[in-house]
C-alpha positions, 0 to 999 in steps of 0.5 A: 812189833819191834825185835828189840828195845823200842828206843832211839839207837845209840850205835847201829851196825850196817852190813853190805859195805862193798861198792863194786861198780857193776853191782854195789851193796846197799850198805854205804848208801844206808850209812849215808842216809843215817848220817843225814837222818834228822833225829840220829846222832849216834855211831855207825859200824860198817860190816863187810865180808872182804878187806877191800870193801870200801865202807869198812874204811870210810870214817865219814860214813862209818865210825868203825869197820869190821868183817863178818864171816860169810853166811855159809859158815853158819849161825854160830860164827855169825853170832860170835862175830856180832858179840865181839862187835857188841863188846867192842863198839856197843852196837844196839841195832843191826840193819842187814842189807844183803839178801843172803844174810836175811835168812840168818838174821830172821832166824836169829832175831830172838838170840840177837834180842837177848844180846841187846841187838835190835832188828826190824826184819821180815818174819820167816814166812814173809821172807819165804814168800818173797823167794823168787820161785814164789813170784806168782803168789806175790804178784797175786797179792799186788794185783798185777801180772808177772813173767813166767818163772821156772826153777831149774837144776840142770844146765841142759835146759838151755839146749832144749828150751825151744822144745819146751816153749821158751824163747831167747833171750831169757833171764837167768837168776840166782835164788838169792841174788844176781841176774843175767840176760842170755841170748842162746844156749851157750850163754845160758849154760855159762850163766847157770854155772856162774850163778849156781856156783855162787848162790846154789840151786835151783837157778831160776829162768824167767821170760825176758820182758821188753819195757821200762823198769820202775822200782819202789822202796819203802818200809812195811810197819809189820801191820799192813802199812807201807811208809816212806815210799820213793819210786825211781826209774833208771837212767843209766845201767851197769853191765848187770842192769843195776842203776848207775843213774836214776830219777824219782817218778810218780807212778800210781800203779806201782805205788798201789800195787806195792801198798796192796802187797804190803797190806796182804802180807803185813810186810815188816821192814825195808823192801824194794819192789821191782816192776817192768812197765811194758810198751802196751802199759802192762805192769809185770812184777819182777821181784821183791827184795827184802832190804833197802836197794843200793840207790836208797840214798836217793830217798834222802835227796828226795826229802823222804829218807826211808832209813830214817822212817825205819829208825822211827819205827824201831824207836817205837814211833809212828811215822806219818804216811806222806804217800810217795816222794815227788818226781824230778830228783836225779841221782848219779853214782860215781866211783871214788878212790880211797887211800889208806895206810897199809897198816889199816888194810893189814889190820882188817885182813889179820884181825877183822877190823880197821885200826881206830881209837878203840872204845874203852870196852876194847881195853878189857879184851 
Protein backbone atom coordinates (compact mmCIF):
# COMPACT_ATOMS: atom_id res chain seq x y z
CA UNK A 1 0.00 0.00 0.00
CA UNK A 2 2.86 2.42 0.79
CA UNK A 3 5.00 3.72 -2.10
CA UNK A 4 8.22 3.81 -0.08
CA UNK A 5 9.34 2.92 3.40
CA UNK A 6 6.69 2.42 6.09
CA UNK A 7 8.26 4.52 8.85
CA UNK A 8 7.87 7.96 10.39
CA UNK A 9 9.26 10.50 7.88
CA UNK A 10 12.30 12.47 8.97
CA UNK A 11 12.26 15.14 6.26
CA UNK A 12 9.21 15.91 4.12
CA UNK A 13 9.23 17.88 0.86
CA UNK A 14 6.01 19.77 0.11
CA UNK A 15 5.22 21.39 -3.25
CA UNK A 16 2.78 24.18 -4.15
CA UNK A 17 4.39 27.02 -2.18
CA UNK A 18 2.75 29.91 -4.03
CA UNK A 19 0.23 32.11 -2.22
CA UNK A 20 -1.53 34.14 -4.89
CA UNK A 21 -4.45 35.92 -3.18
CA UNK A 22 -6.96 34.89 -5.85
CA UNK A 23 -5.76 31.28 -6.26
CA UNK A 24 -3.29 30.10 -3.59
CA UNK A 25 -1.49 26.79 -3.72
CA UNK A 26 -2.07 24.28 -0.90
CA UNK A 27 1.60 23.84 0.02
CA UNK A 28 1.85 26.46 2.77
CA UNK A 29 -1.31 25.17 4.44
CA UNK A 30 0.01 21.58 4.25
CA UNK A 31 3.28 22.69 5.84
CA UNK A 32 1.30 24.50 8.54
CA UNK A 33 -0.60 21.27 9.26
CA UNK A 34 2.69 19.38 9.46
CA UNK A 35 4.01 21.86 12.02
CA UNK A 36 0.97 21.11 14.20
CA UNK A 37 0.89 17.34 13.64
CA UNK A 38 1.23 15.73 17.06
CA UNK A 39 3.59 12.95 15.99
CA UNK A 40 5.80 14.81 13.52
CA UNK A 41 8.93 16.65 14.63
CA UNK A 42 11.04 16.40 11.48
CA UNK A 43 12.13 18.93 8.89
CA UNK A 44 10.00 20.40 6.09
CA UNK A 45 11.38 21.45 2.71
CA UNK A 46 9.23 23.78 0.62
CA UNK A 47 9.31 23.27 -3.16
CA UNK A 48 8.11 26.08 -5.41
CA UNK A 49 8.26 27.04 -9.07
CA UNK A 50 8.93 30.77 -8.86
CA UNK A 51 11.40 32.82 -6.84
CA UNK A 52 8.53 34.88 -5.42
CA UNK A 53 6.66 31.86 -4.01
CA UNK A 54 6.37 32.86 -0.32
CA UNK A 55 6.66 29.35 1.08
CA UNK A 56 10.19 29.08 -0.24
CA UNK A 57 11.17 31.97 2.08
CA UNK A 58 9.23 31.19 5.29
CA UNK A 59 11.37 29.30 7.85
CA UNK A 60 8.54 29.02 10.38
CA UNK A 61 6.82 26.66 7.95
CA UNK A 62 9.70 25.35 5.84
CA UNK A 63 13.21 24.67 7.11
CA UNK A 64 14.55 24.99 3.57
CA UNK A 65 13.24 26.20 0.21
CA UNK A 66 14.00 25.07 -3.36
CA UNK A 67 12.67 25.66 -6.85
CA UNK A 68 11.49 22.85 -9.11
CA UNK A 69 11.53 22.81 -12.92
CA UNK A 70 8.07 23.16 -14.41
CA UNK A 71 6.34 19.81 -15.16
CA UNK A 72 6.47 20.68 -18.87
CA UNK A 73 10.28 20.29 -18.82
CA UNK A 74 9.87 16.53 -18.41
CA UNK A 75 10.44 13.74 -15.91
CA UNK A 76 14.24 13.71 -16.13
CA UNK A 77 14.58 17.32 -15.00
CA UNK A 78 12.10 16.72 -12.18
CA UNK A 79 13.99 13.65 -10.92
CA UNK A 80 17.34 15.39 -11.21
CA UNK A 81 16.14 18.26 -9.05
CA UNK A 82 14.63 15.97 -6.43
CA UNK A 83 17.89 14.03 -6.32
CA UNK A 84 19.72 17.27 -5.53
CA UNK A 85 17.24 18.11 -2.77
CA UNK A 86 17.60 14.56 -1.47
CA UNK A 87 21.39 14.90 -1.29
CA UNK A 88 21.32 18.34 0.31
CA UNK A 89 18.42 17.92 2.73
CA UNK A 90 17.90 14.19 3.17
CA UNK A 91 14.23 14.25 2.17
CA UNK A 92 12.54 10.86 2.52
CA UNK A 93 8.93 11.84 1.72
CA UNK A 94 7.22 13.91 -0.98
CA UNK A 95 3.72 15.43 -0.68
CA UNK A 96 2.71 16.87 -4.09
CA UNK A 97 0.09 19.62 -3.81
CA UNK A 98 -0.63 20.70 -7.39
CA UNK A 99 -2.80 18.93 -9.98
CA UNK A 100 -0.28 19.40 -12.79
CA UNK A 101 2.39 17.51 -10.81
CA UNK A 102 0.35 14.41 -10.05
CA UNK A 103 0.75 12.66 -13.44
CA UNK A 104 4.55 12.89 -13.15
CA UNK A 105 4.69 11.90 -9.48
CA UNK A 106 2.35 8.96 -10.03
CA UNK A 107 4.31 7.80 -13.07
CA UNK A 108 7.64 8.21 -11.28
CA UNK A 109 6.64 6.57 -7.98
CA UNK A 110 8.92 3.51 -8.56
CA UNK A 111 11.92 5.72 -9.37
CA UNK A 112 11.23 7.91 -6.35
CA UNK A 113 10.97 4.83 -4.17
CA UNK A 114 14.35 3.61 -5.43
CA UNK A 115 15.78 7.03 -4.50
CA UNK A 116 14.45 6.62 -0.97
CA UNK A 117 11.59 9.10 -1.38
CA UNK A 118 8.19 7.80 -0.26
CA UNK A 119 4.88 8.97 -1.72
CA UNK A 120 1.21 8.19 -1.12
CA UNK A 121 -0.58 9.14 -4.33
CA UNK A 122 -3.34 7.73 -6.54
CA UNK A 123 -2.55 4.96 -8.99
CA UNK A 124 -2.39 6.06 -12.66
CA UNK A 125 -5.85 4.65 -13.45
CA UNK A 126 -7.34 6.44 -10.42
CA UNK A 127 -5.77 9.71 -11.51
CA UNK A 128 -7.20 9.33 -15.02
CA UNK A 129 -10.63 8.57 -13.57
CA UNK A 130 -10.81 11.94 -11.83
CA UNK A 131 -10.02 13.85 -15.02
CA UNK A 132 -12.59 16.57 -15.44
CA UNK A 133 -13.81 15.04 -18.70
CA UNK A 134 -14.84 11.86 -16.83
CA UNK A 135 -17.05 13.61 -14.31
CA UNK A 136 -20.14 11.56 -15.17
CA UNK A 137 -18.34 8.32 -14.33
CA UNK A 138 -17.20 9.73 -10.99
CA UNK A 139 -20.71 10.98 -10.21
CA UNK A 140 -22.05 7.47 -10.82
CA UNK A 141 -19.55 6.13 -8.26
CA UNK A 142 -20.68 8.79 -5.79
CA UNK A 143 -24.35 8.14 -6.44
CA UNK A 144 -25.20 11.77 -7.22
CA UNK A 145 -25.80 13.89 -10.32
CA UNK A 146 -23.31 16.10 -12.16
CA UNK A 147 -23.62 19.03 -14.58
CA UNK A 148 -23.22 18.35 -18.28
CA UNK A 149 -19.59 18.87 -19.31
CA UNK A 150 -18.22 19.16 -22.85
CA UNK A 151 -14.55 19.12 -23.97
CA UNK A 152 -13.84 21.63 -26.74
CA UNK A 153 -10.80 22.45 -28.87
CA UNK A 154 -12.21 25.39 -30.85
CA UNK A 155 -13.16 28.79 -29.39
CA UNK A 156 -15.85 29.04 -32.07
CA UNK A 157 -18.06 26.95 -29.77
CA UNK A 158 -18.93 30.07 -27.79
CA UNK A 159 -20.51 31.81 -30.79
CA UNK A 160 -22.67 28.77 -31.58
CA UNK A 161 -23.45 27.67 -28.02
CA UNK A 162 -27.14 28.59 -28.19
CA UNK A 163 -27.62 26.59 -31.39
CA UNK A 164 -26.22 23.53 -29.62
CA UNK A 165 -28.47 23.93 -26.59
CA UNK A 166 -26.01 25.65 -24.25
CA UNK A 167 -27.14 28.80 -22.43
CA UNK A 168 -25.03 31.45 -20.75
CA UNK A 169 -23.60 31.79 -18.14
CA UNK A 170 -21.21 28.86 -18.62
CA UNK A 171 -18.22 27.63 -16.66
CA UNK A 172 -14.95 27.27 -18.61
CA UNK A 173 -12.33 24.97 -17.04
CA UNK A 174 -8.80 23.84 -17.73
CA UNK A 175 -8.16 20.12 -18.07
CA UNK A 176 -5.94 20.26 -14.96
CA UNK A 177 -6.89 23.45 -13.12
CA UNK A 178 -8.55 26.85 -13.36
CA UNK A 179 -12.18 27.82 -13.88
CA UNK A 180 -14.02 30.94 -14.99
CA UNK A 181 -17.69 31.84 -15.32
CA UNK A 182 -18.44 33.53 -18.66
CA UNK A 183 -21.60 35.44 -19.58
CA UNK A 184 -21.25 35.70 -23.35
CA UNK A 185 -19.25 34.67 -26.42
CA UNK A 186 -16.52 37.29 -26.05
CA UNK A 187 -15.86 36.33 -22.43
CA UNK A 188 -15.93 32.68 -23.44
CA UNK A 189 -13.31 33.14 -26.16
CA UNK A 190 -11.10 35.15 -23.79
CA UNK A 191 -11.34 32.46 -21.10
CA UNK A 192 -10.68 29.71 -23.66
CA UNK A 193 -7.56 31.50 -24.89
CA UNK A 194 -6.21 32.18 -21.42
CA UNK A 195 -6.89 28.71 -20.00
CA UNK A 196 -5.75 26.75 -23.06
CA UNK A 197 -2.47 28.70 -23.21
CA UNK A 198 -1.75 27.69 -19.63
CA UNK A 199 -3.14 24.16 -19.39
CA UNK A 200 -3.47 22.99 -22.99
CA UNK A 201 -6.37 21.38 -24.82
CA UNK A 202 -9.09 20.34 -24.51
CA UNK A 203 -10.79 23.08 -22.55
CA UNK A 204 -13.93 22.01 -20.72
CA UNK A 205 -17.29 23.80 -20.81
CA UNK A 206 -19.70 23.03 -18.00
CA UNK A 207 -23.28 24.10 -17.42
CA UNK A 208 -23.52 26.77 -14.74
CA UNK A 209 -25.28 25.73 -11.55
CA UNK A 210 -26.96 27.98 -9.02
CA UNK A 211 -26.67 27.00 -5.41
CA UNK A 212 -24.28 26.60 -2.53
CA UNK A 213 -20.90 24.94 -2.97
CA UNK A 214 -19.80 22.54 -0.23
CA UNK A 215 -16.47 20.72 -0.17
CA UNK A 216 -14.94 17.74 1.61
CA UNK A 217 -11.29 16.85 2.09
CA UNK A 218 -9.88 13.61 3.45
CA UNK A 219 -7.52 10.76 2.66
CA UNK A 220 -8.27 7.48 0.90
CA UNK A 221 -6.33 4.57 2.37
CA UNK A 222 -6.06 2.77 -0.97
CA UNK A 223 -8.32 -0.04 0.19
CA UNK A 224 -11.69 1.70 0.03
CA UNK A 225 -11.82 3.69 3.29
CA UNK A 226 -12.15 7.46 3.58
CA UNK A 227 -10.31 8.83 6.64
CA UNK A 228 -10.07 12.21 8.36
CA UNK A 229 -13.04 13.87 6.66
CA UNK A 230 -13.65 17.60 7.08
CA UNK A 231 -16.40 19.45 5.21
CA UNK A 232 -16.47 23.17 4.52
CA UNK A 233 -18.84 25.81 3.17
CA UNK A 234 -17.32 28.96 1.68
CA UNK A 235 -18.20 32.22 3.42
CA UNK A 236 -16.15 34.57 1.21
CA UNK A 237 -14.72 34.09 -2.29
CA UNK A 238 -11.86 35.44 -4.37
CA UNK A 239 -12.45 36.61 -7.94
CA UNK A 240 -11.64 33.06 -9.09
CA UNK A 241 -14.22 31.55 -6.74
CA UNK A 242 -11.65 30.23 -4.24
CA UNK A 243 -12.41 30.27 -0.54
CA UNK A 244 -11.20 33.34 1.36
CA UNK A 245 -13.18 32.33 4.44
CA UNK A 246 -15.13 29.21 5.31
CA UNK A 247 -16.82 27.22 8.06
CA UNK A 248 -16.91 23.51 8.83
CA UNK A 249 -20.29 21.90 8.22
CA UNK A 250 -22.01 18.59 8.84
CA UNK A 251 -23.51 17.34 5.57
CA UNK A 252 -24.40 13.65 5.57
CA UNK A 253 -25.21 13.58 1.84
CA UNK A 254 -21.79 14.95 0.87
CA UNK A 255 -20.06 12.64 3.33
CA UNK A 256 -21.82 9.48 2.12
CA UNK A 257 -21.28 10.42 -1.53
CA UNK A 258 -17.57 10.88 -0.84
CA UNK A 259 -17.36 7.57 1.01
CA UNK A 260 -19.09 5.81 -1.88
CA UNK A 261 -16.69 7.35 -4.37
CA UNK A 262 -13.60 6.35 -2.36
CA UNK A 263 -14.98 2.85 -1.78
CA UNK A 264 -15.78 2.28 -5.46
CA UNK A 265 -12.41 3.54 -6.71
CA UNK A 266 -10.21 2.40 -3.76
CA UNK A 267 -8.82 5.92 -3.88
CA UNK A 268 -5.31 6.28 -2.50
CA UNK A 269 -4.05 9.55 -1.05
CA UNK A 270 -5.48 13.03 -0.42
CA UNK A 271 -8.55 14.28 -2.23
CA UNK A 272 -11.06 17.11 -2.29
CA UNK A 273 -14.66 16.53 -3.36
CA UNK A 274 -16.50 19.62 -4.64
CA UNK A 275 -20.30 19.53 -4.75
CA UNK A 276 -22.97 22.11 -5.57
CA UNK A 277 -26.15 21.96 -3.48
CA UNK A 278 -28.92 23.45 -5.61
CA UNK A 279 -31.88 25.40 -4.14
CA UNK A 280 -34.19 22.39 -4.63
CA UNK A 281 -31.83 20.19 -2.58
CA UNK A 282 -30.24 18.39 -5.54
CA UNK A 283 -26.53 17.62 -5.16
CA UNK A 284 -24.31 17.98 -8.23
CA UNK A 285 -20.71 16.74 -8.28
CA UNK A 286 -18.47 19.53 -9.63
CA UNK A 287 -15.05 17.85 -9.52
CA UNK A 288 -12.56 15.76 -7.59
CA UNK A 289 -9.12 17.17 -6.86
CA UNK A 290 -6.37 14.56 -6.25
CA UNK A 291 -4.60 16.54 -3.51
CA UNK A 292 -5.24 18.58 -0.40
CA UNK A 293 -7.07 21.90 -0.94
CA UNK A 294 -5.64 25.32 -0.09
CA UNK A 295 -8.06 25.49 2.87
CA UNK A 296 -6.60 22.33 4.44
CA UNK A 297 -5.32 24.14 7.54
CA UNK A 298 -8.95 24.41 8.62
CA UNK A 299 -8.80 20.66 9.30
CA UNK A 300 -6.13 21.16 11.96
CA UNK A 301 -8.20 23.88 13.58
CA UNK A 302 -11.25 21.61 13.51
CA UNK A 303 -9.40 18.87 15.41
CA UNK A 304 -9.07 16.50 12.44
CA UNK A 305 -5.69 17.24 10.86
CA UNK A 306 -5.90 15.33 7.58
CA UNK A 307 -2.20 15.81 6.83
CA UNK A 308 -1.44 13.97 10.08
CA UNK A 309 -3.77 11.18 8.89
CA UNK A 310 -1.70 10.94 5.72
CA UNK A 311 1.51 10.68 7.77
CA UNK A 312 0.01 7.90 9.89
CA UNK A 313 -0.83 5.94 6.74
CA UNK A 314 2.63 6.50 5.29
CA UNK A 315 4.19 5.36 8.56
CA UNK A 316 2.37 2.03 8.35
CA UNK A 317 -0.28 2.96 10.91
CA UNK A 318 -4.02 2.41 10.79
CA UNK A 319 -5.69 5.75 11.62
CA UNK A 320 -9.01 5.45 13.39
CA UNK A 321 -12.07 6.37 11.33
CA UNK A 322 -13.66 9.14 13.39
CA UNK A 323 -16.26 10.10 10.81
CA UNK A 324 -16.25 13.78 9.98
CA UNK A 325 -15.26 16.84 11.98
CA UNK A 326 -18.06 18.74 13.75
CA UNK A 327 -19.60 21.90 12.36
CA UNK A 328 -18.85 25.39 13.57
CA UNK A 329 -15.14 26.11 13.08
CA UNK A 330 -14.45 29.22 10.98
CA UNK A 331 -11.28 30.16 9.13
CA UNK A 332 -10.36 33.47 7.49
CA UNK A 333 -7.46 33.78 5.06
CA UNK A 334 -5.29 36.89 5.10
CA UNK A 335 -2.34 38.34 3.21
CA UNK A 336 1.05 38.79 4.86
CA UNK A 337 4.15 40.78 3.94
CA UNK A 338 7.44 38.85 3.86
CA UNK A 339 10.70 40.79 4.10
CA UNK A 340 13.93 39.06 3.03
CA UNK A 341 17.48 40.18 2.14
CA UNK A 342 18.19 40.69 -1.53
CA UNK A 343 20.93 38.06 -1.25
CA UNK A 344 18.35 35.41 -0.38
CA UNK A 345 16.16 36.29 -3.35
CA UNK A 346 19.22 36.27 -5.62
CA UNK A 347 20.16 32.82 -4.33
CA UNK A 348 16.72 31.45 -5.19
CA UNK A 349 16.83 33.02 -8.67
CA UNK A 350 20.40 31.97 -9.48
CA UNK A 351 20.84 28.71 -7.56
CA UNK A 352 17.30 27.46 -7.06
CA UNK A 353 17.43 27.43 -3.24
CA UNK A 354 17.26 29.95 -0.44
CA UNK A 355 20.26 30.86 1.69
CA UNK A 356 20.54 28.83 4.87
CA UNK A 357 23.02 26.99 7.03
CA UNK A 358 23.57 23.98 4.75
CA UNK A 359 23.42 20.43 6.10
CA UNK A 360 26.68 18.58 6.36
CA UNK A 361 25.93 16.72 3.10
CA UNK A 362 25.97 20.01 1.18
CA UNK A 363 29.67 20.45 1.82
CA UNK A 364 30.33 17.40 -0.34
CA UNK A 365 28.69 18.95 -3.41
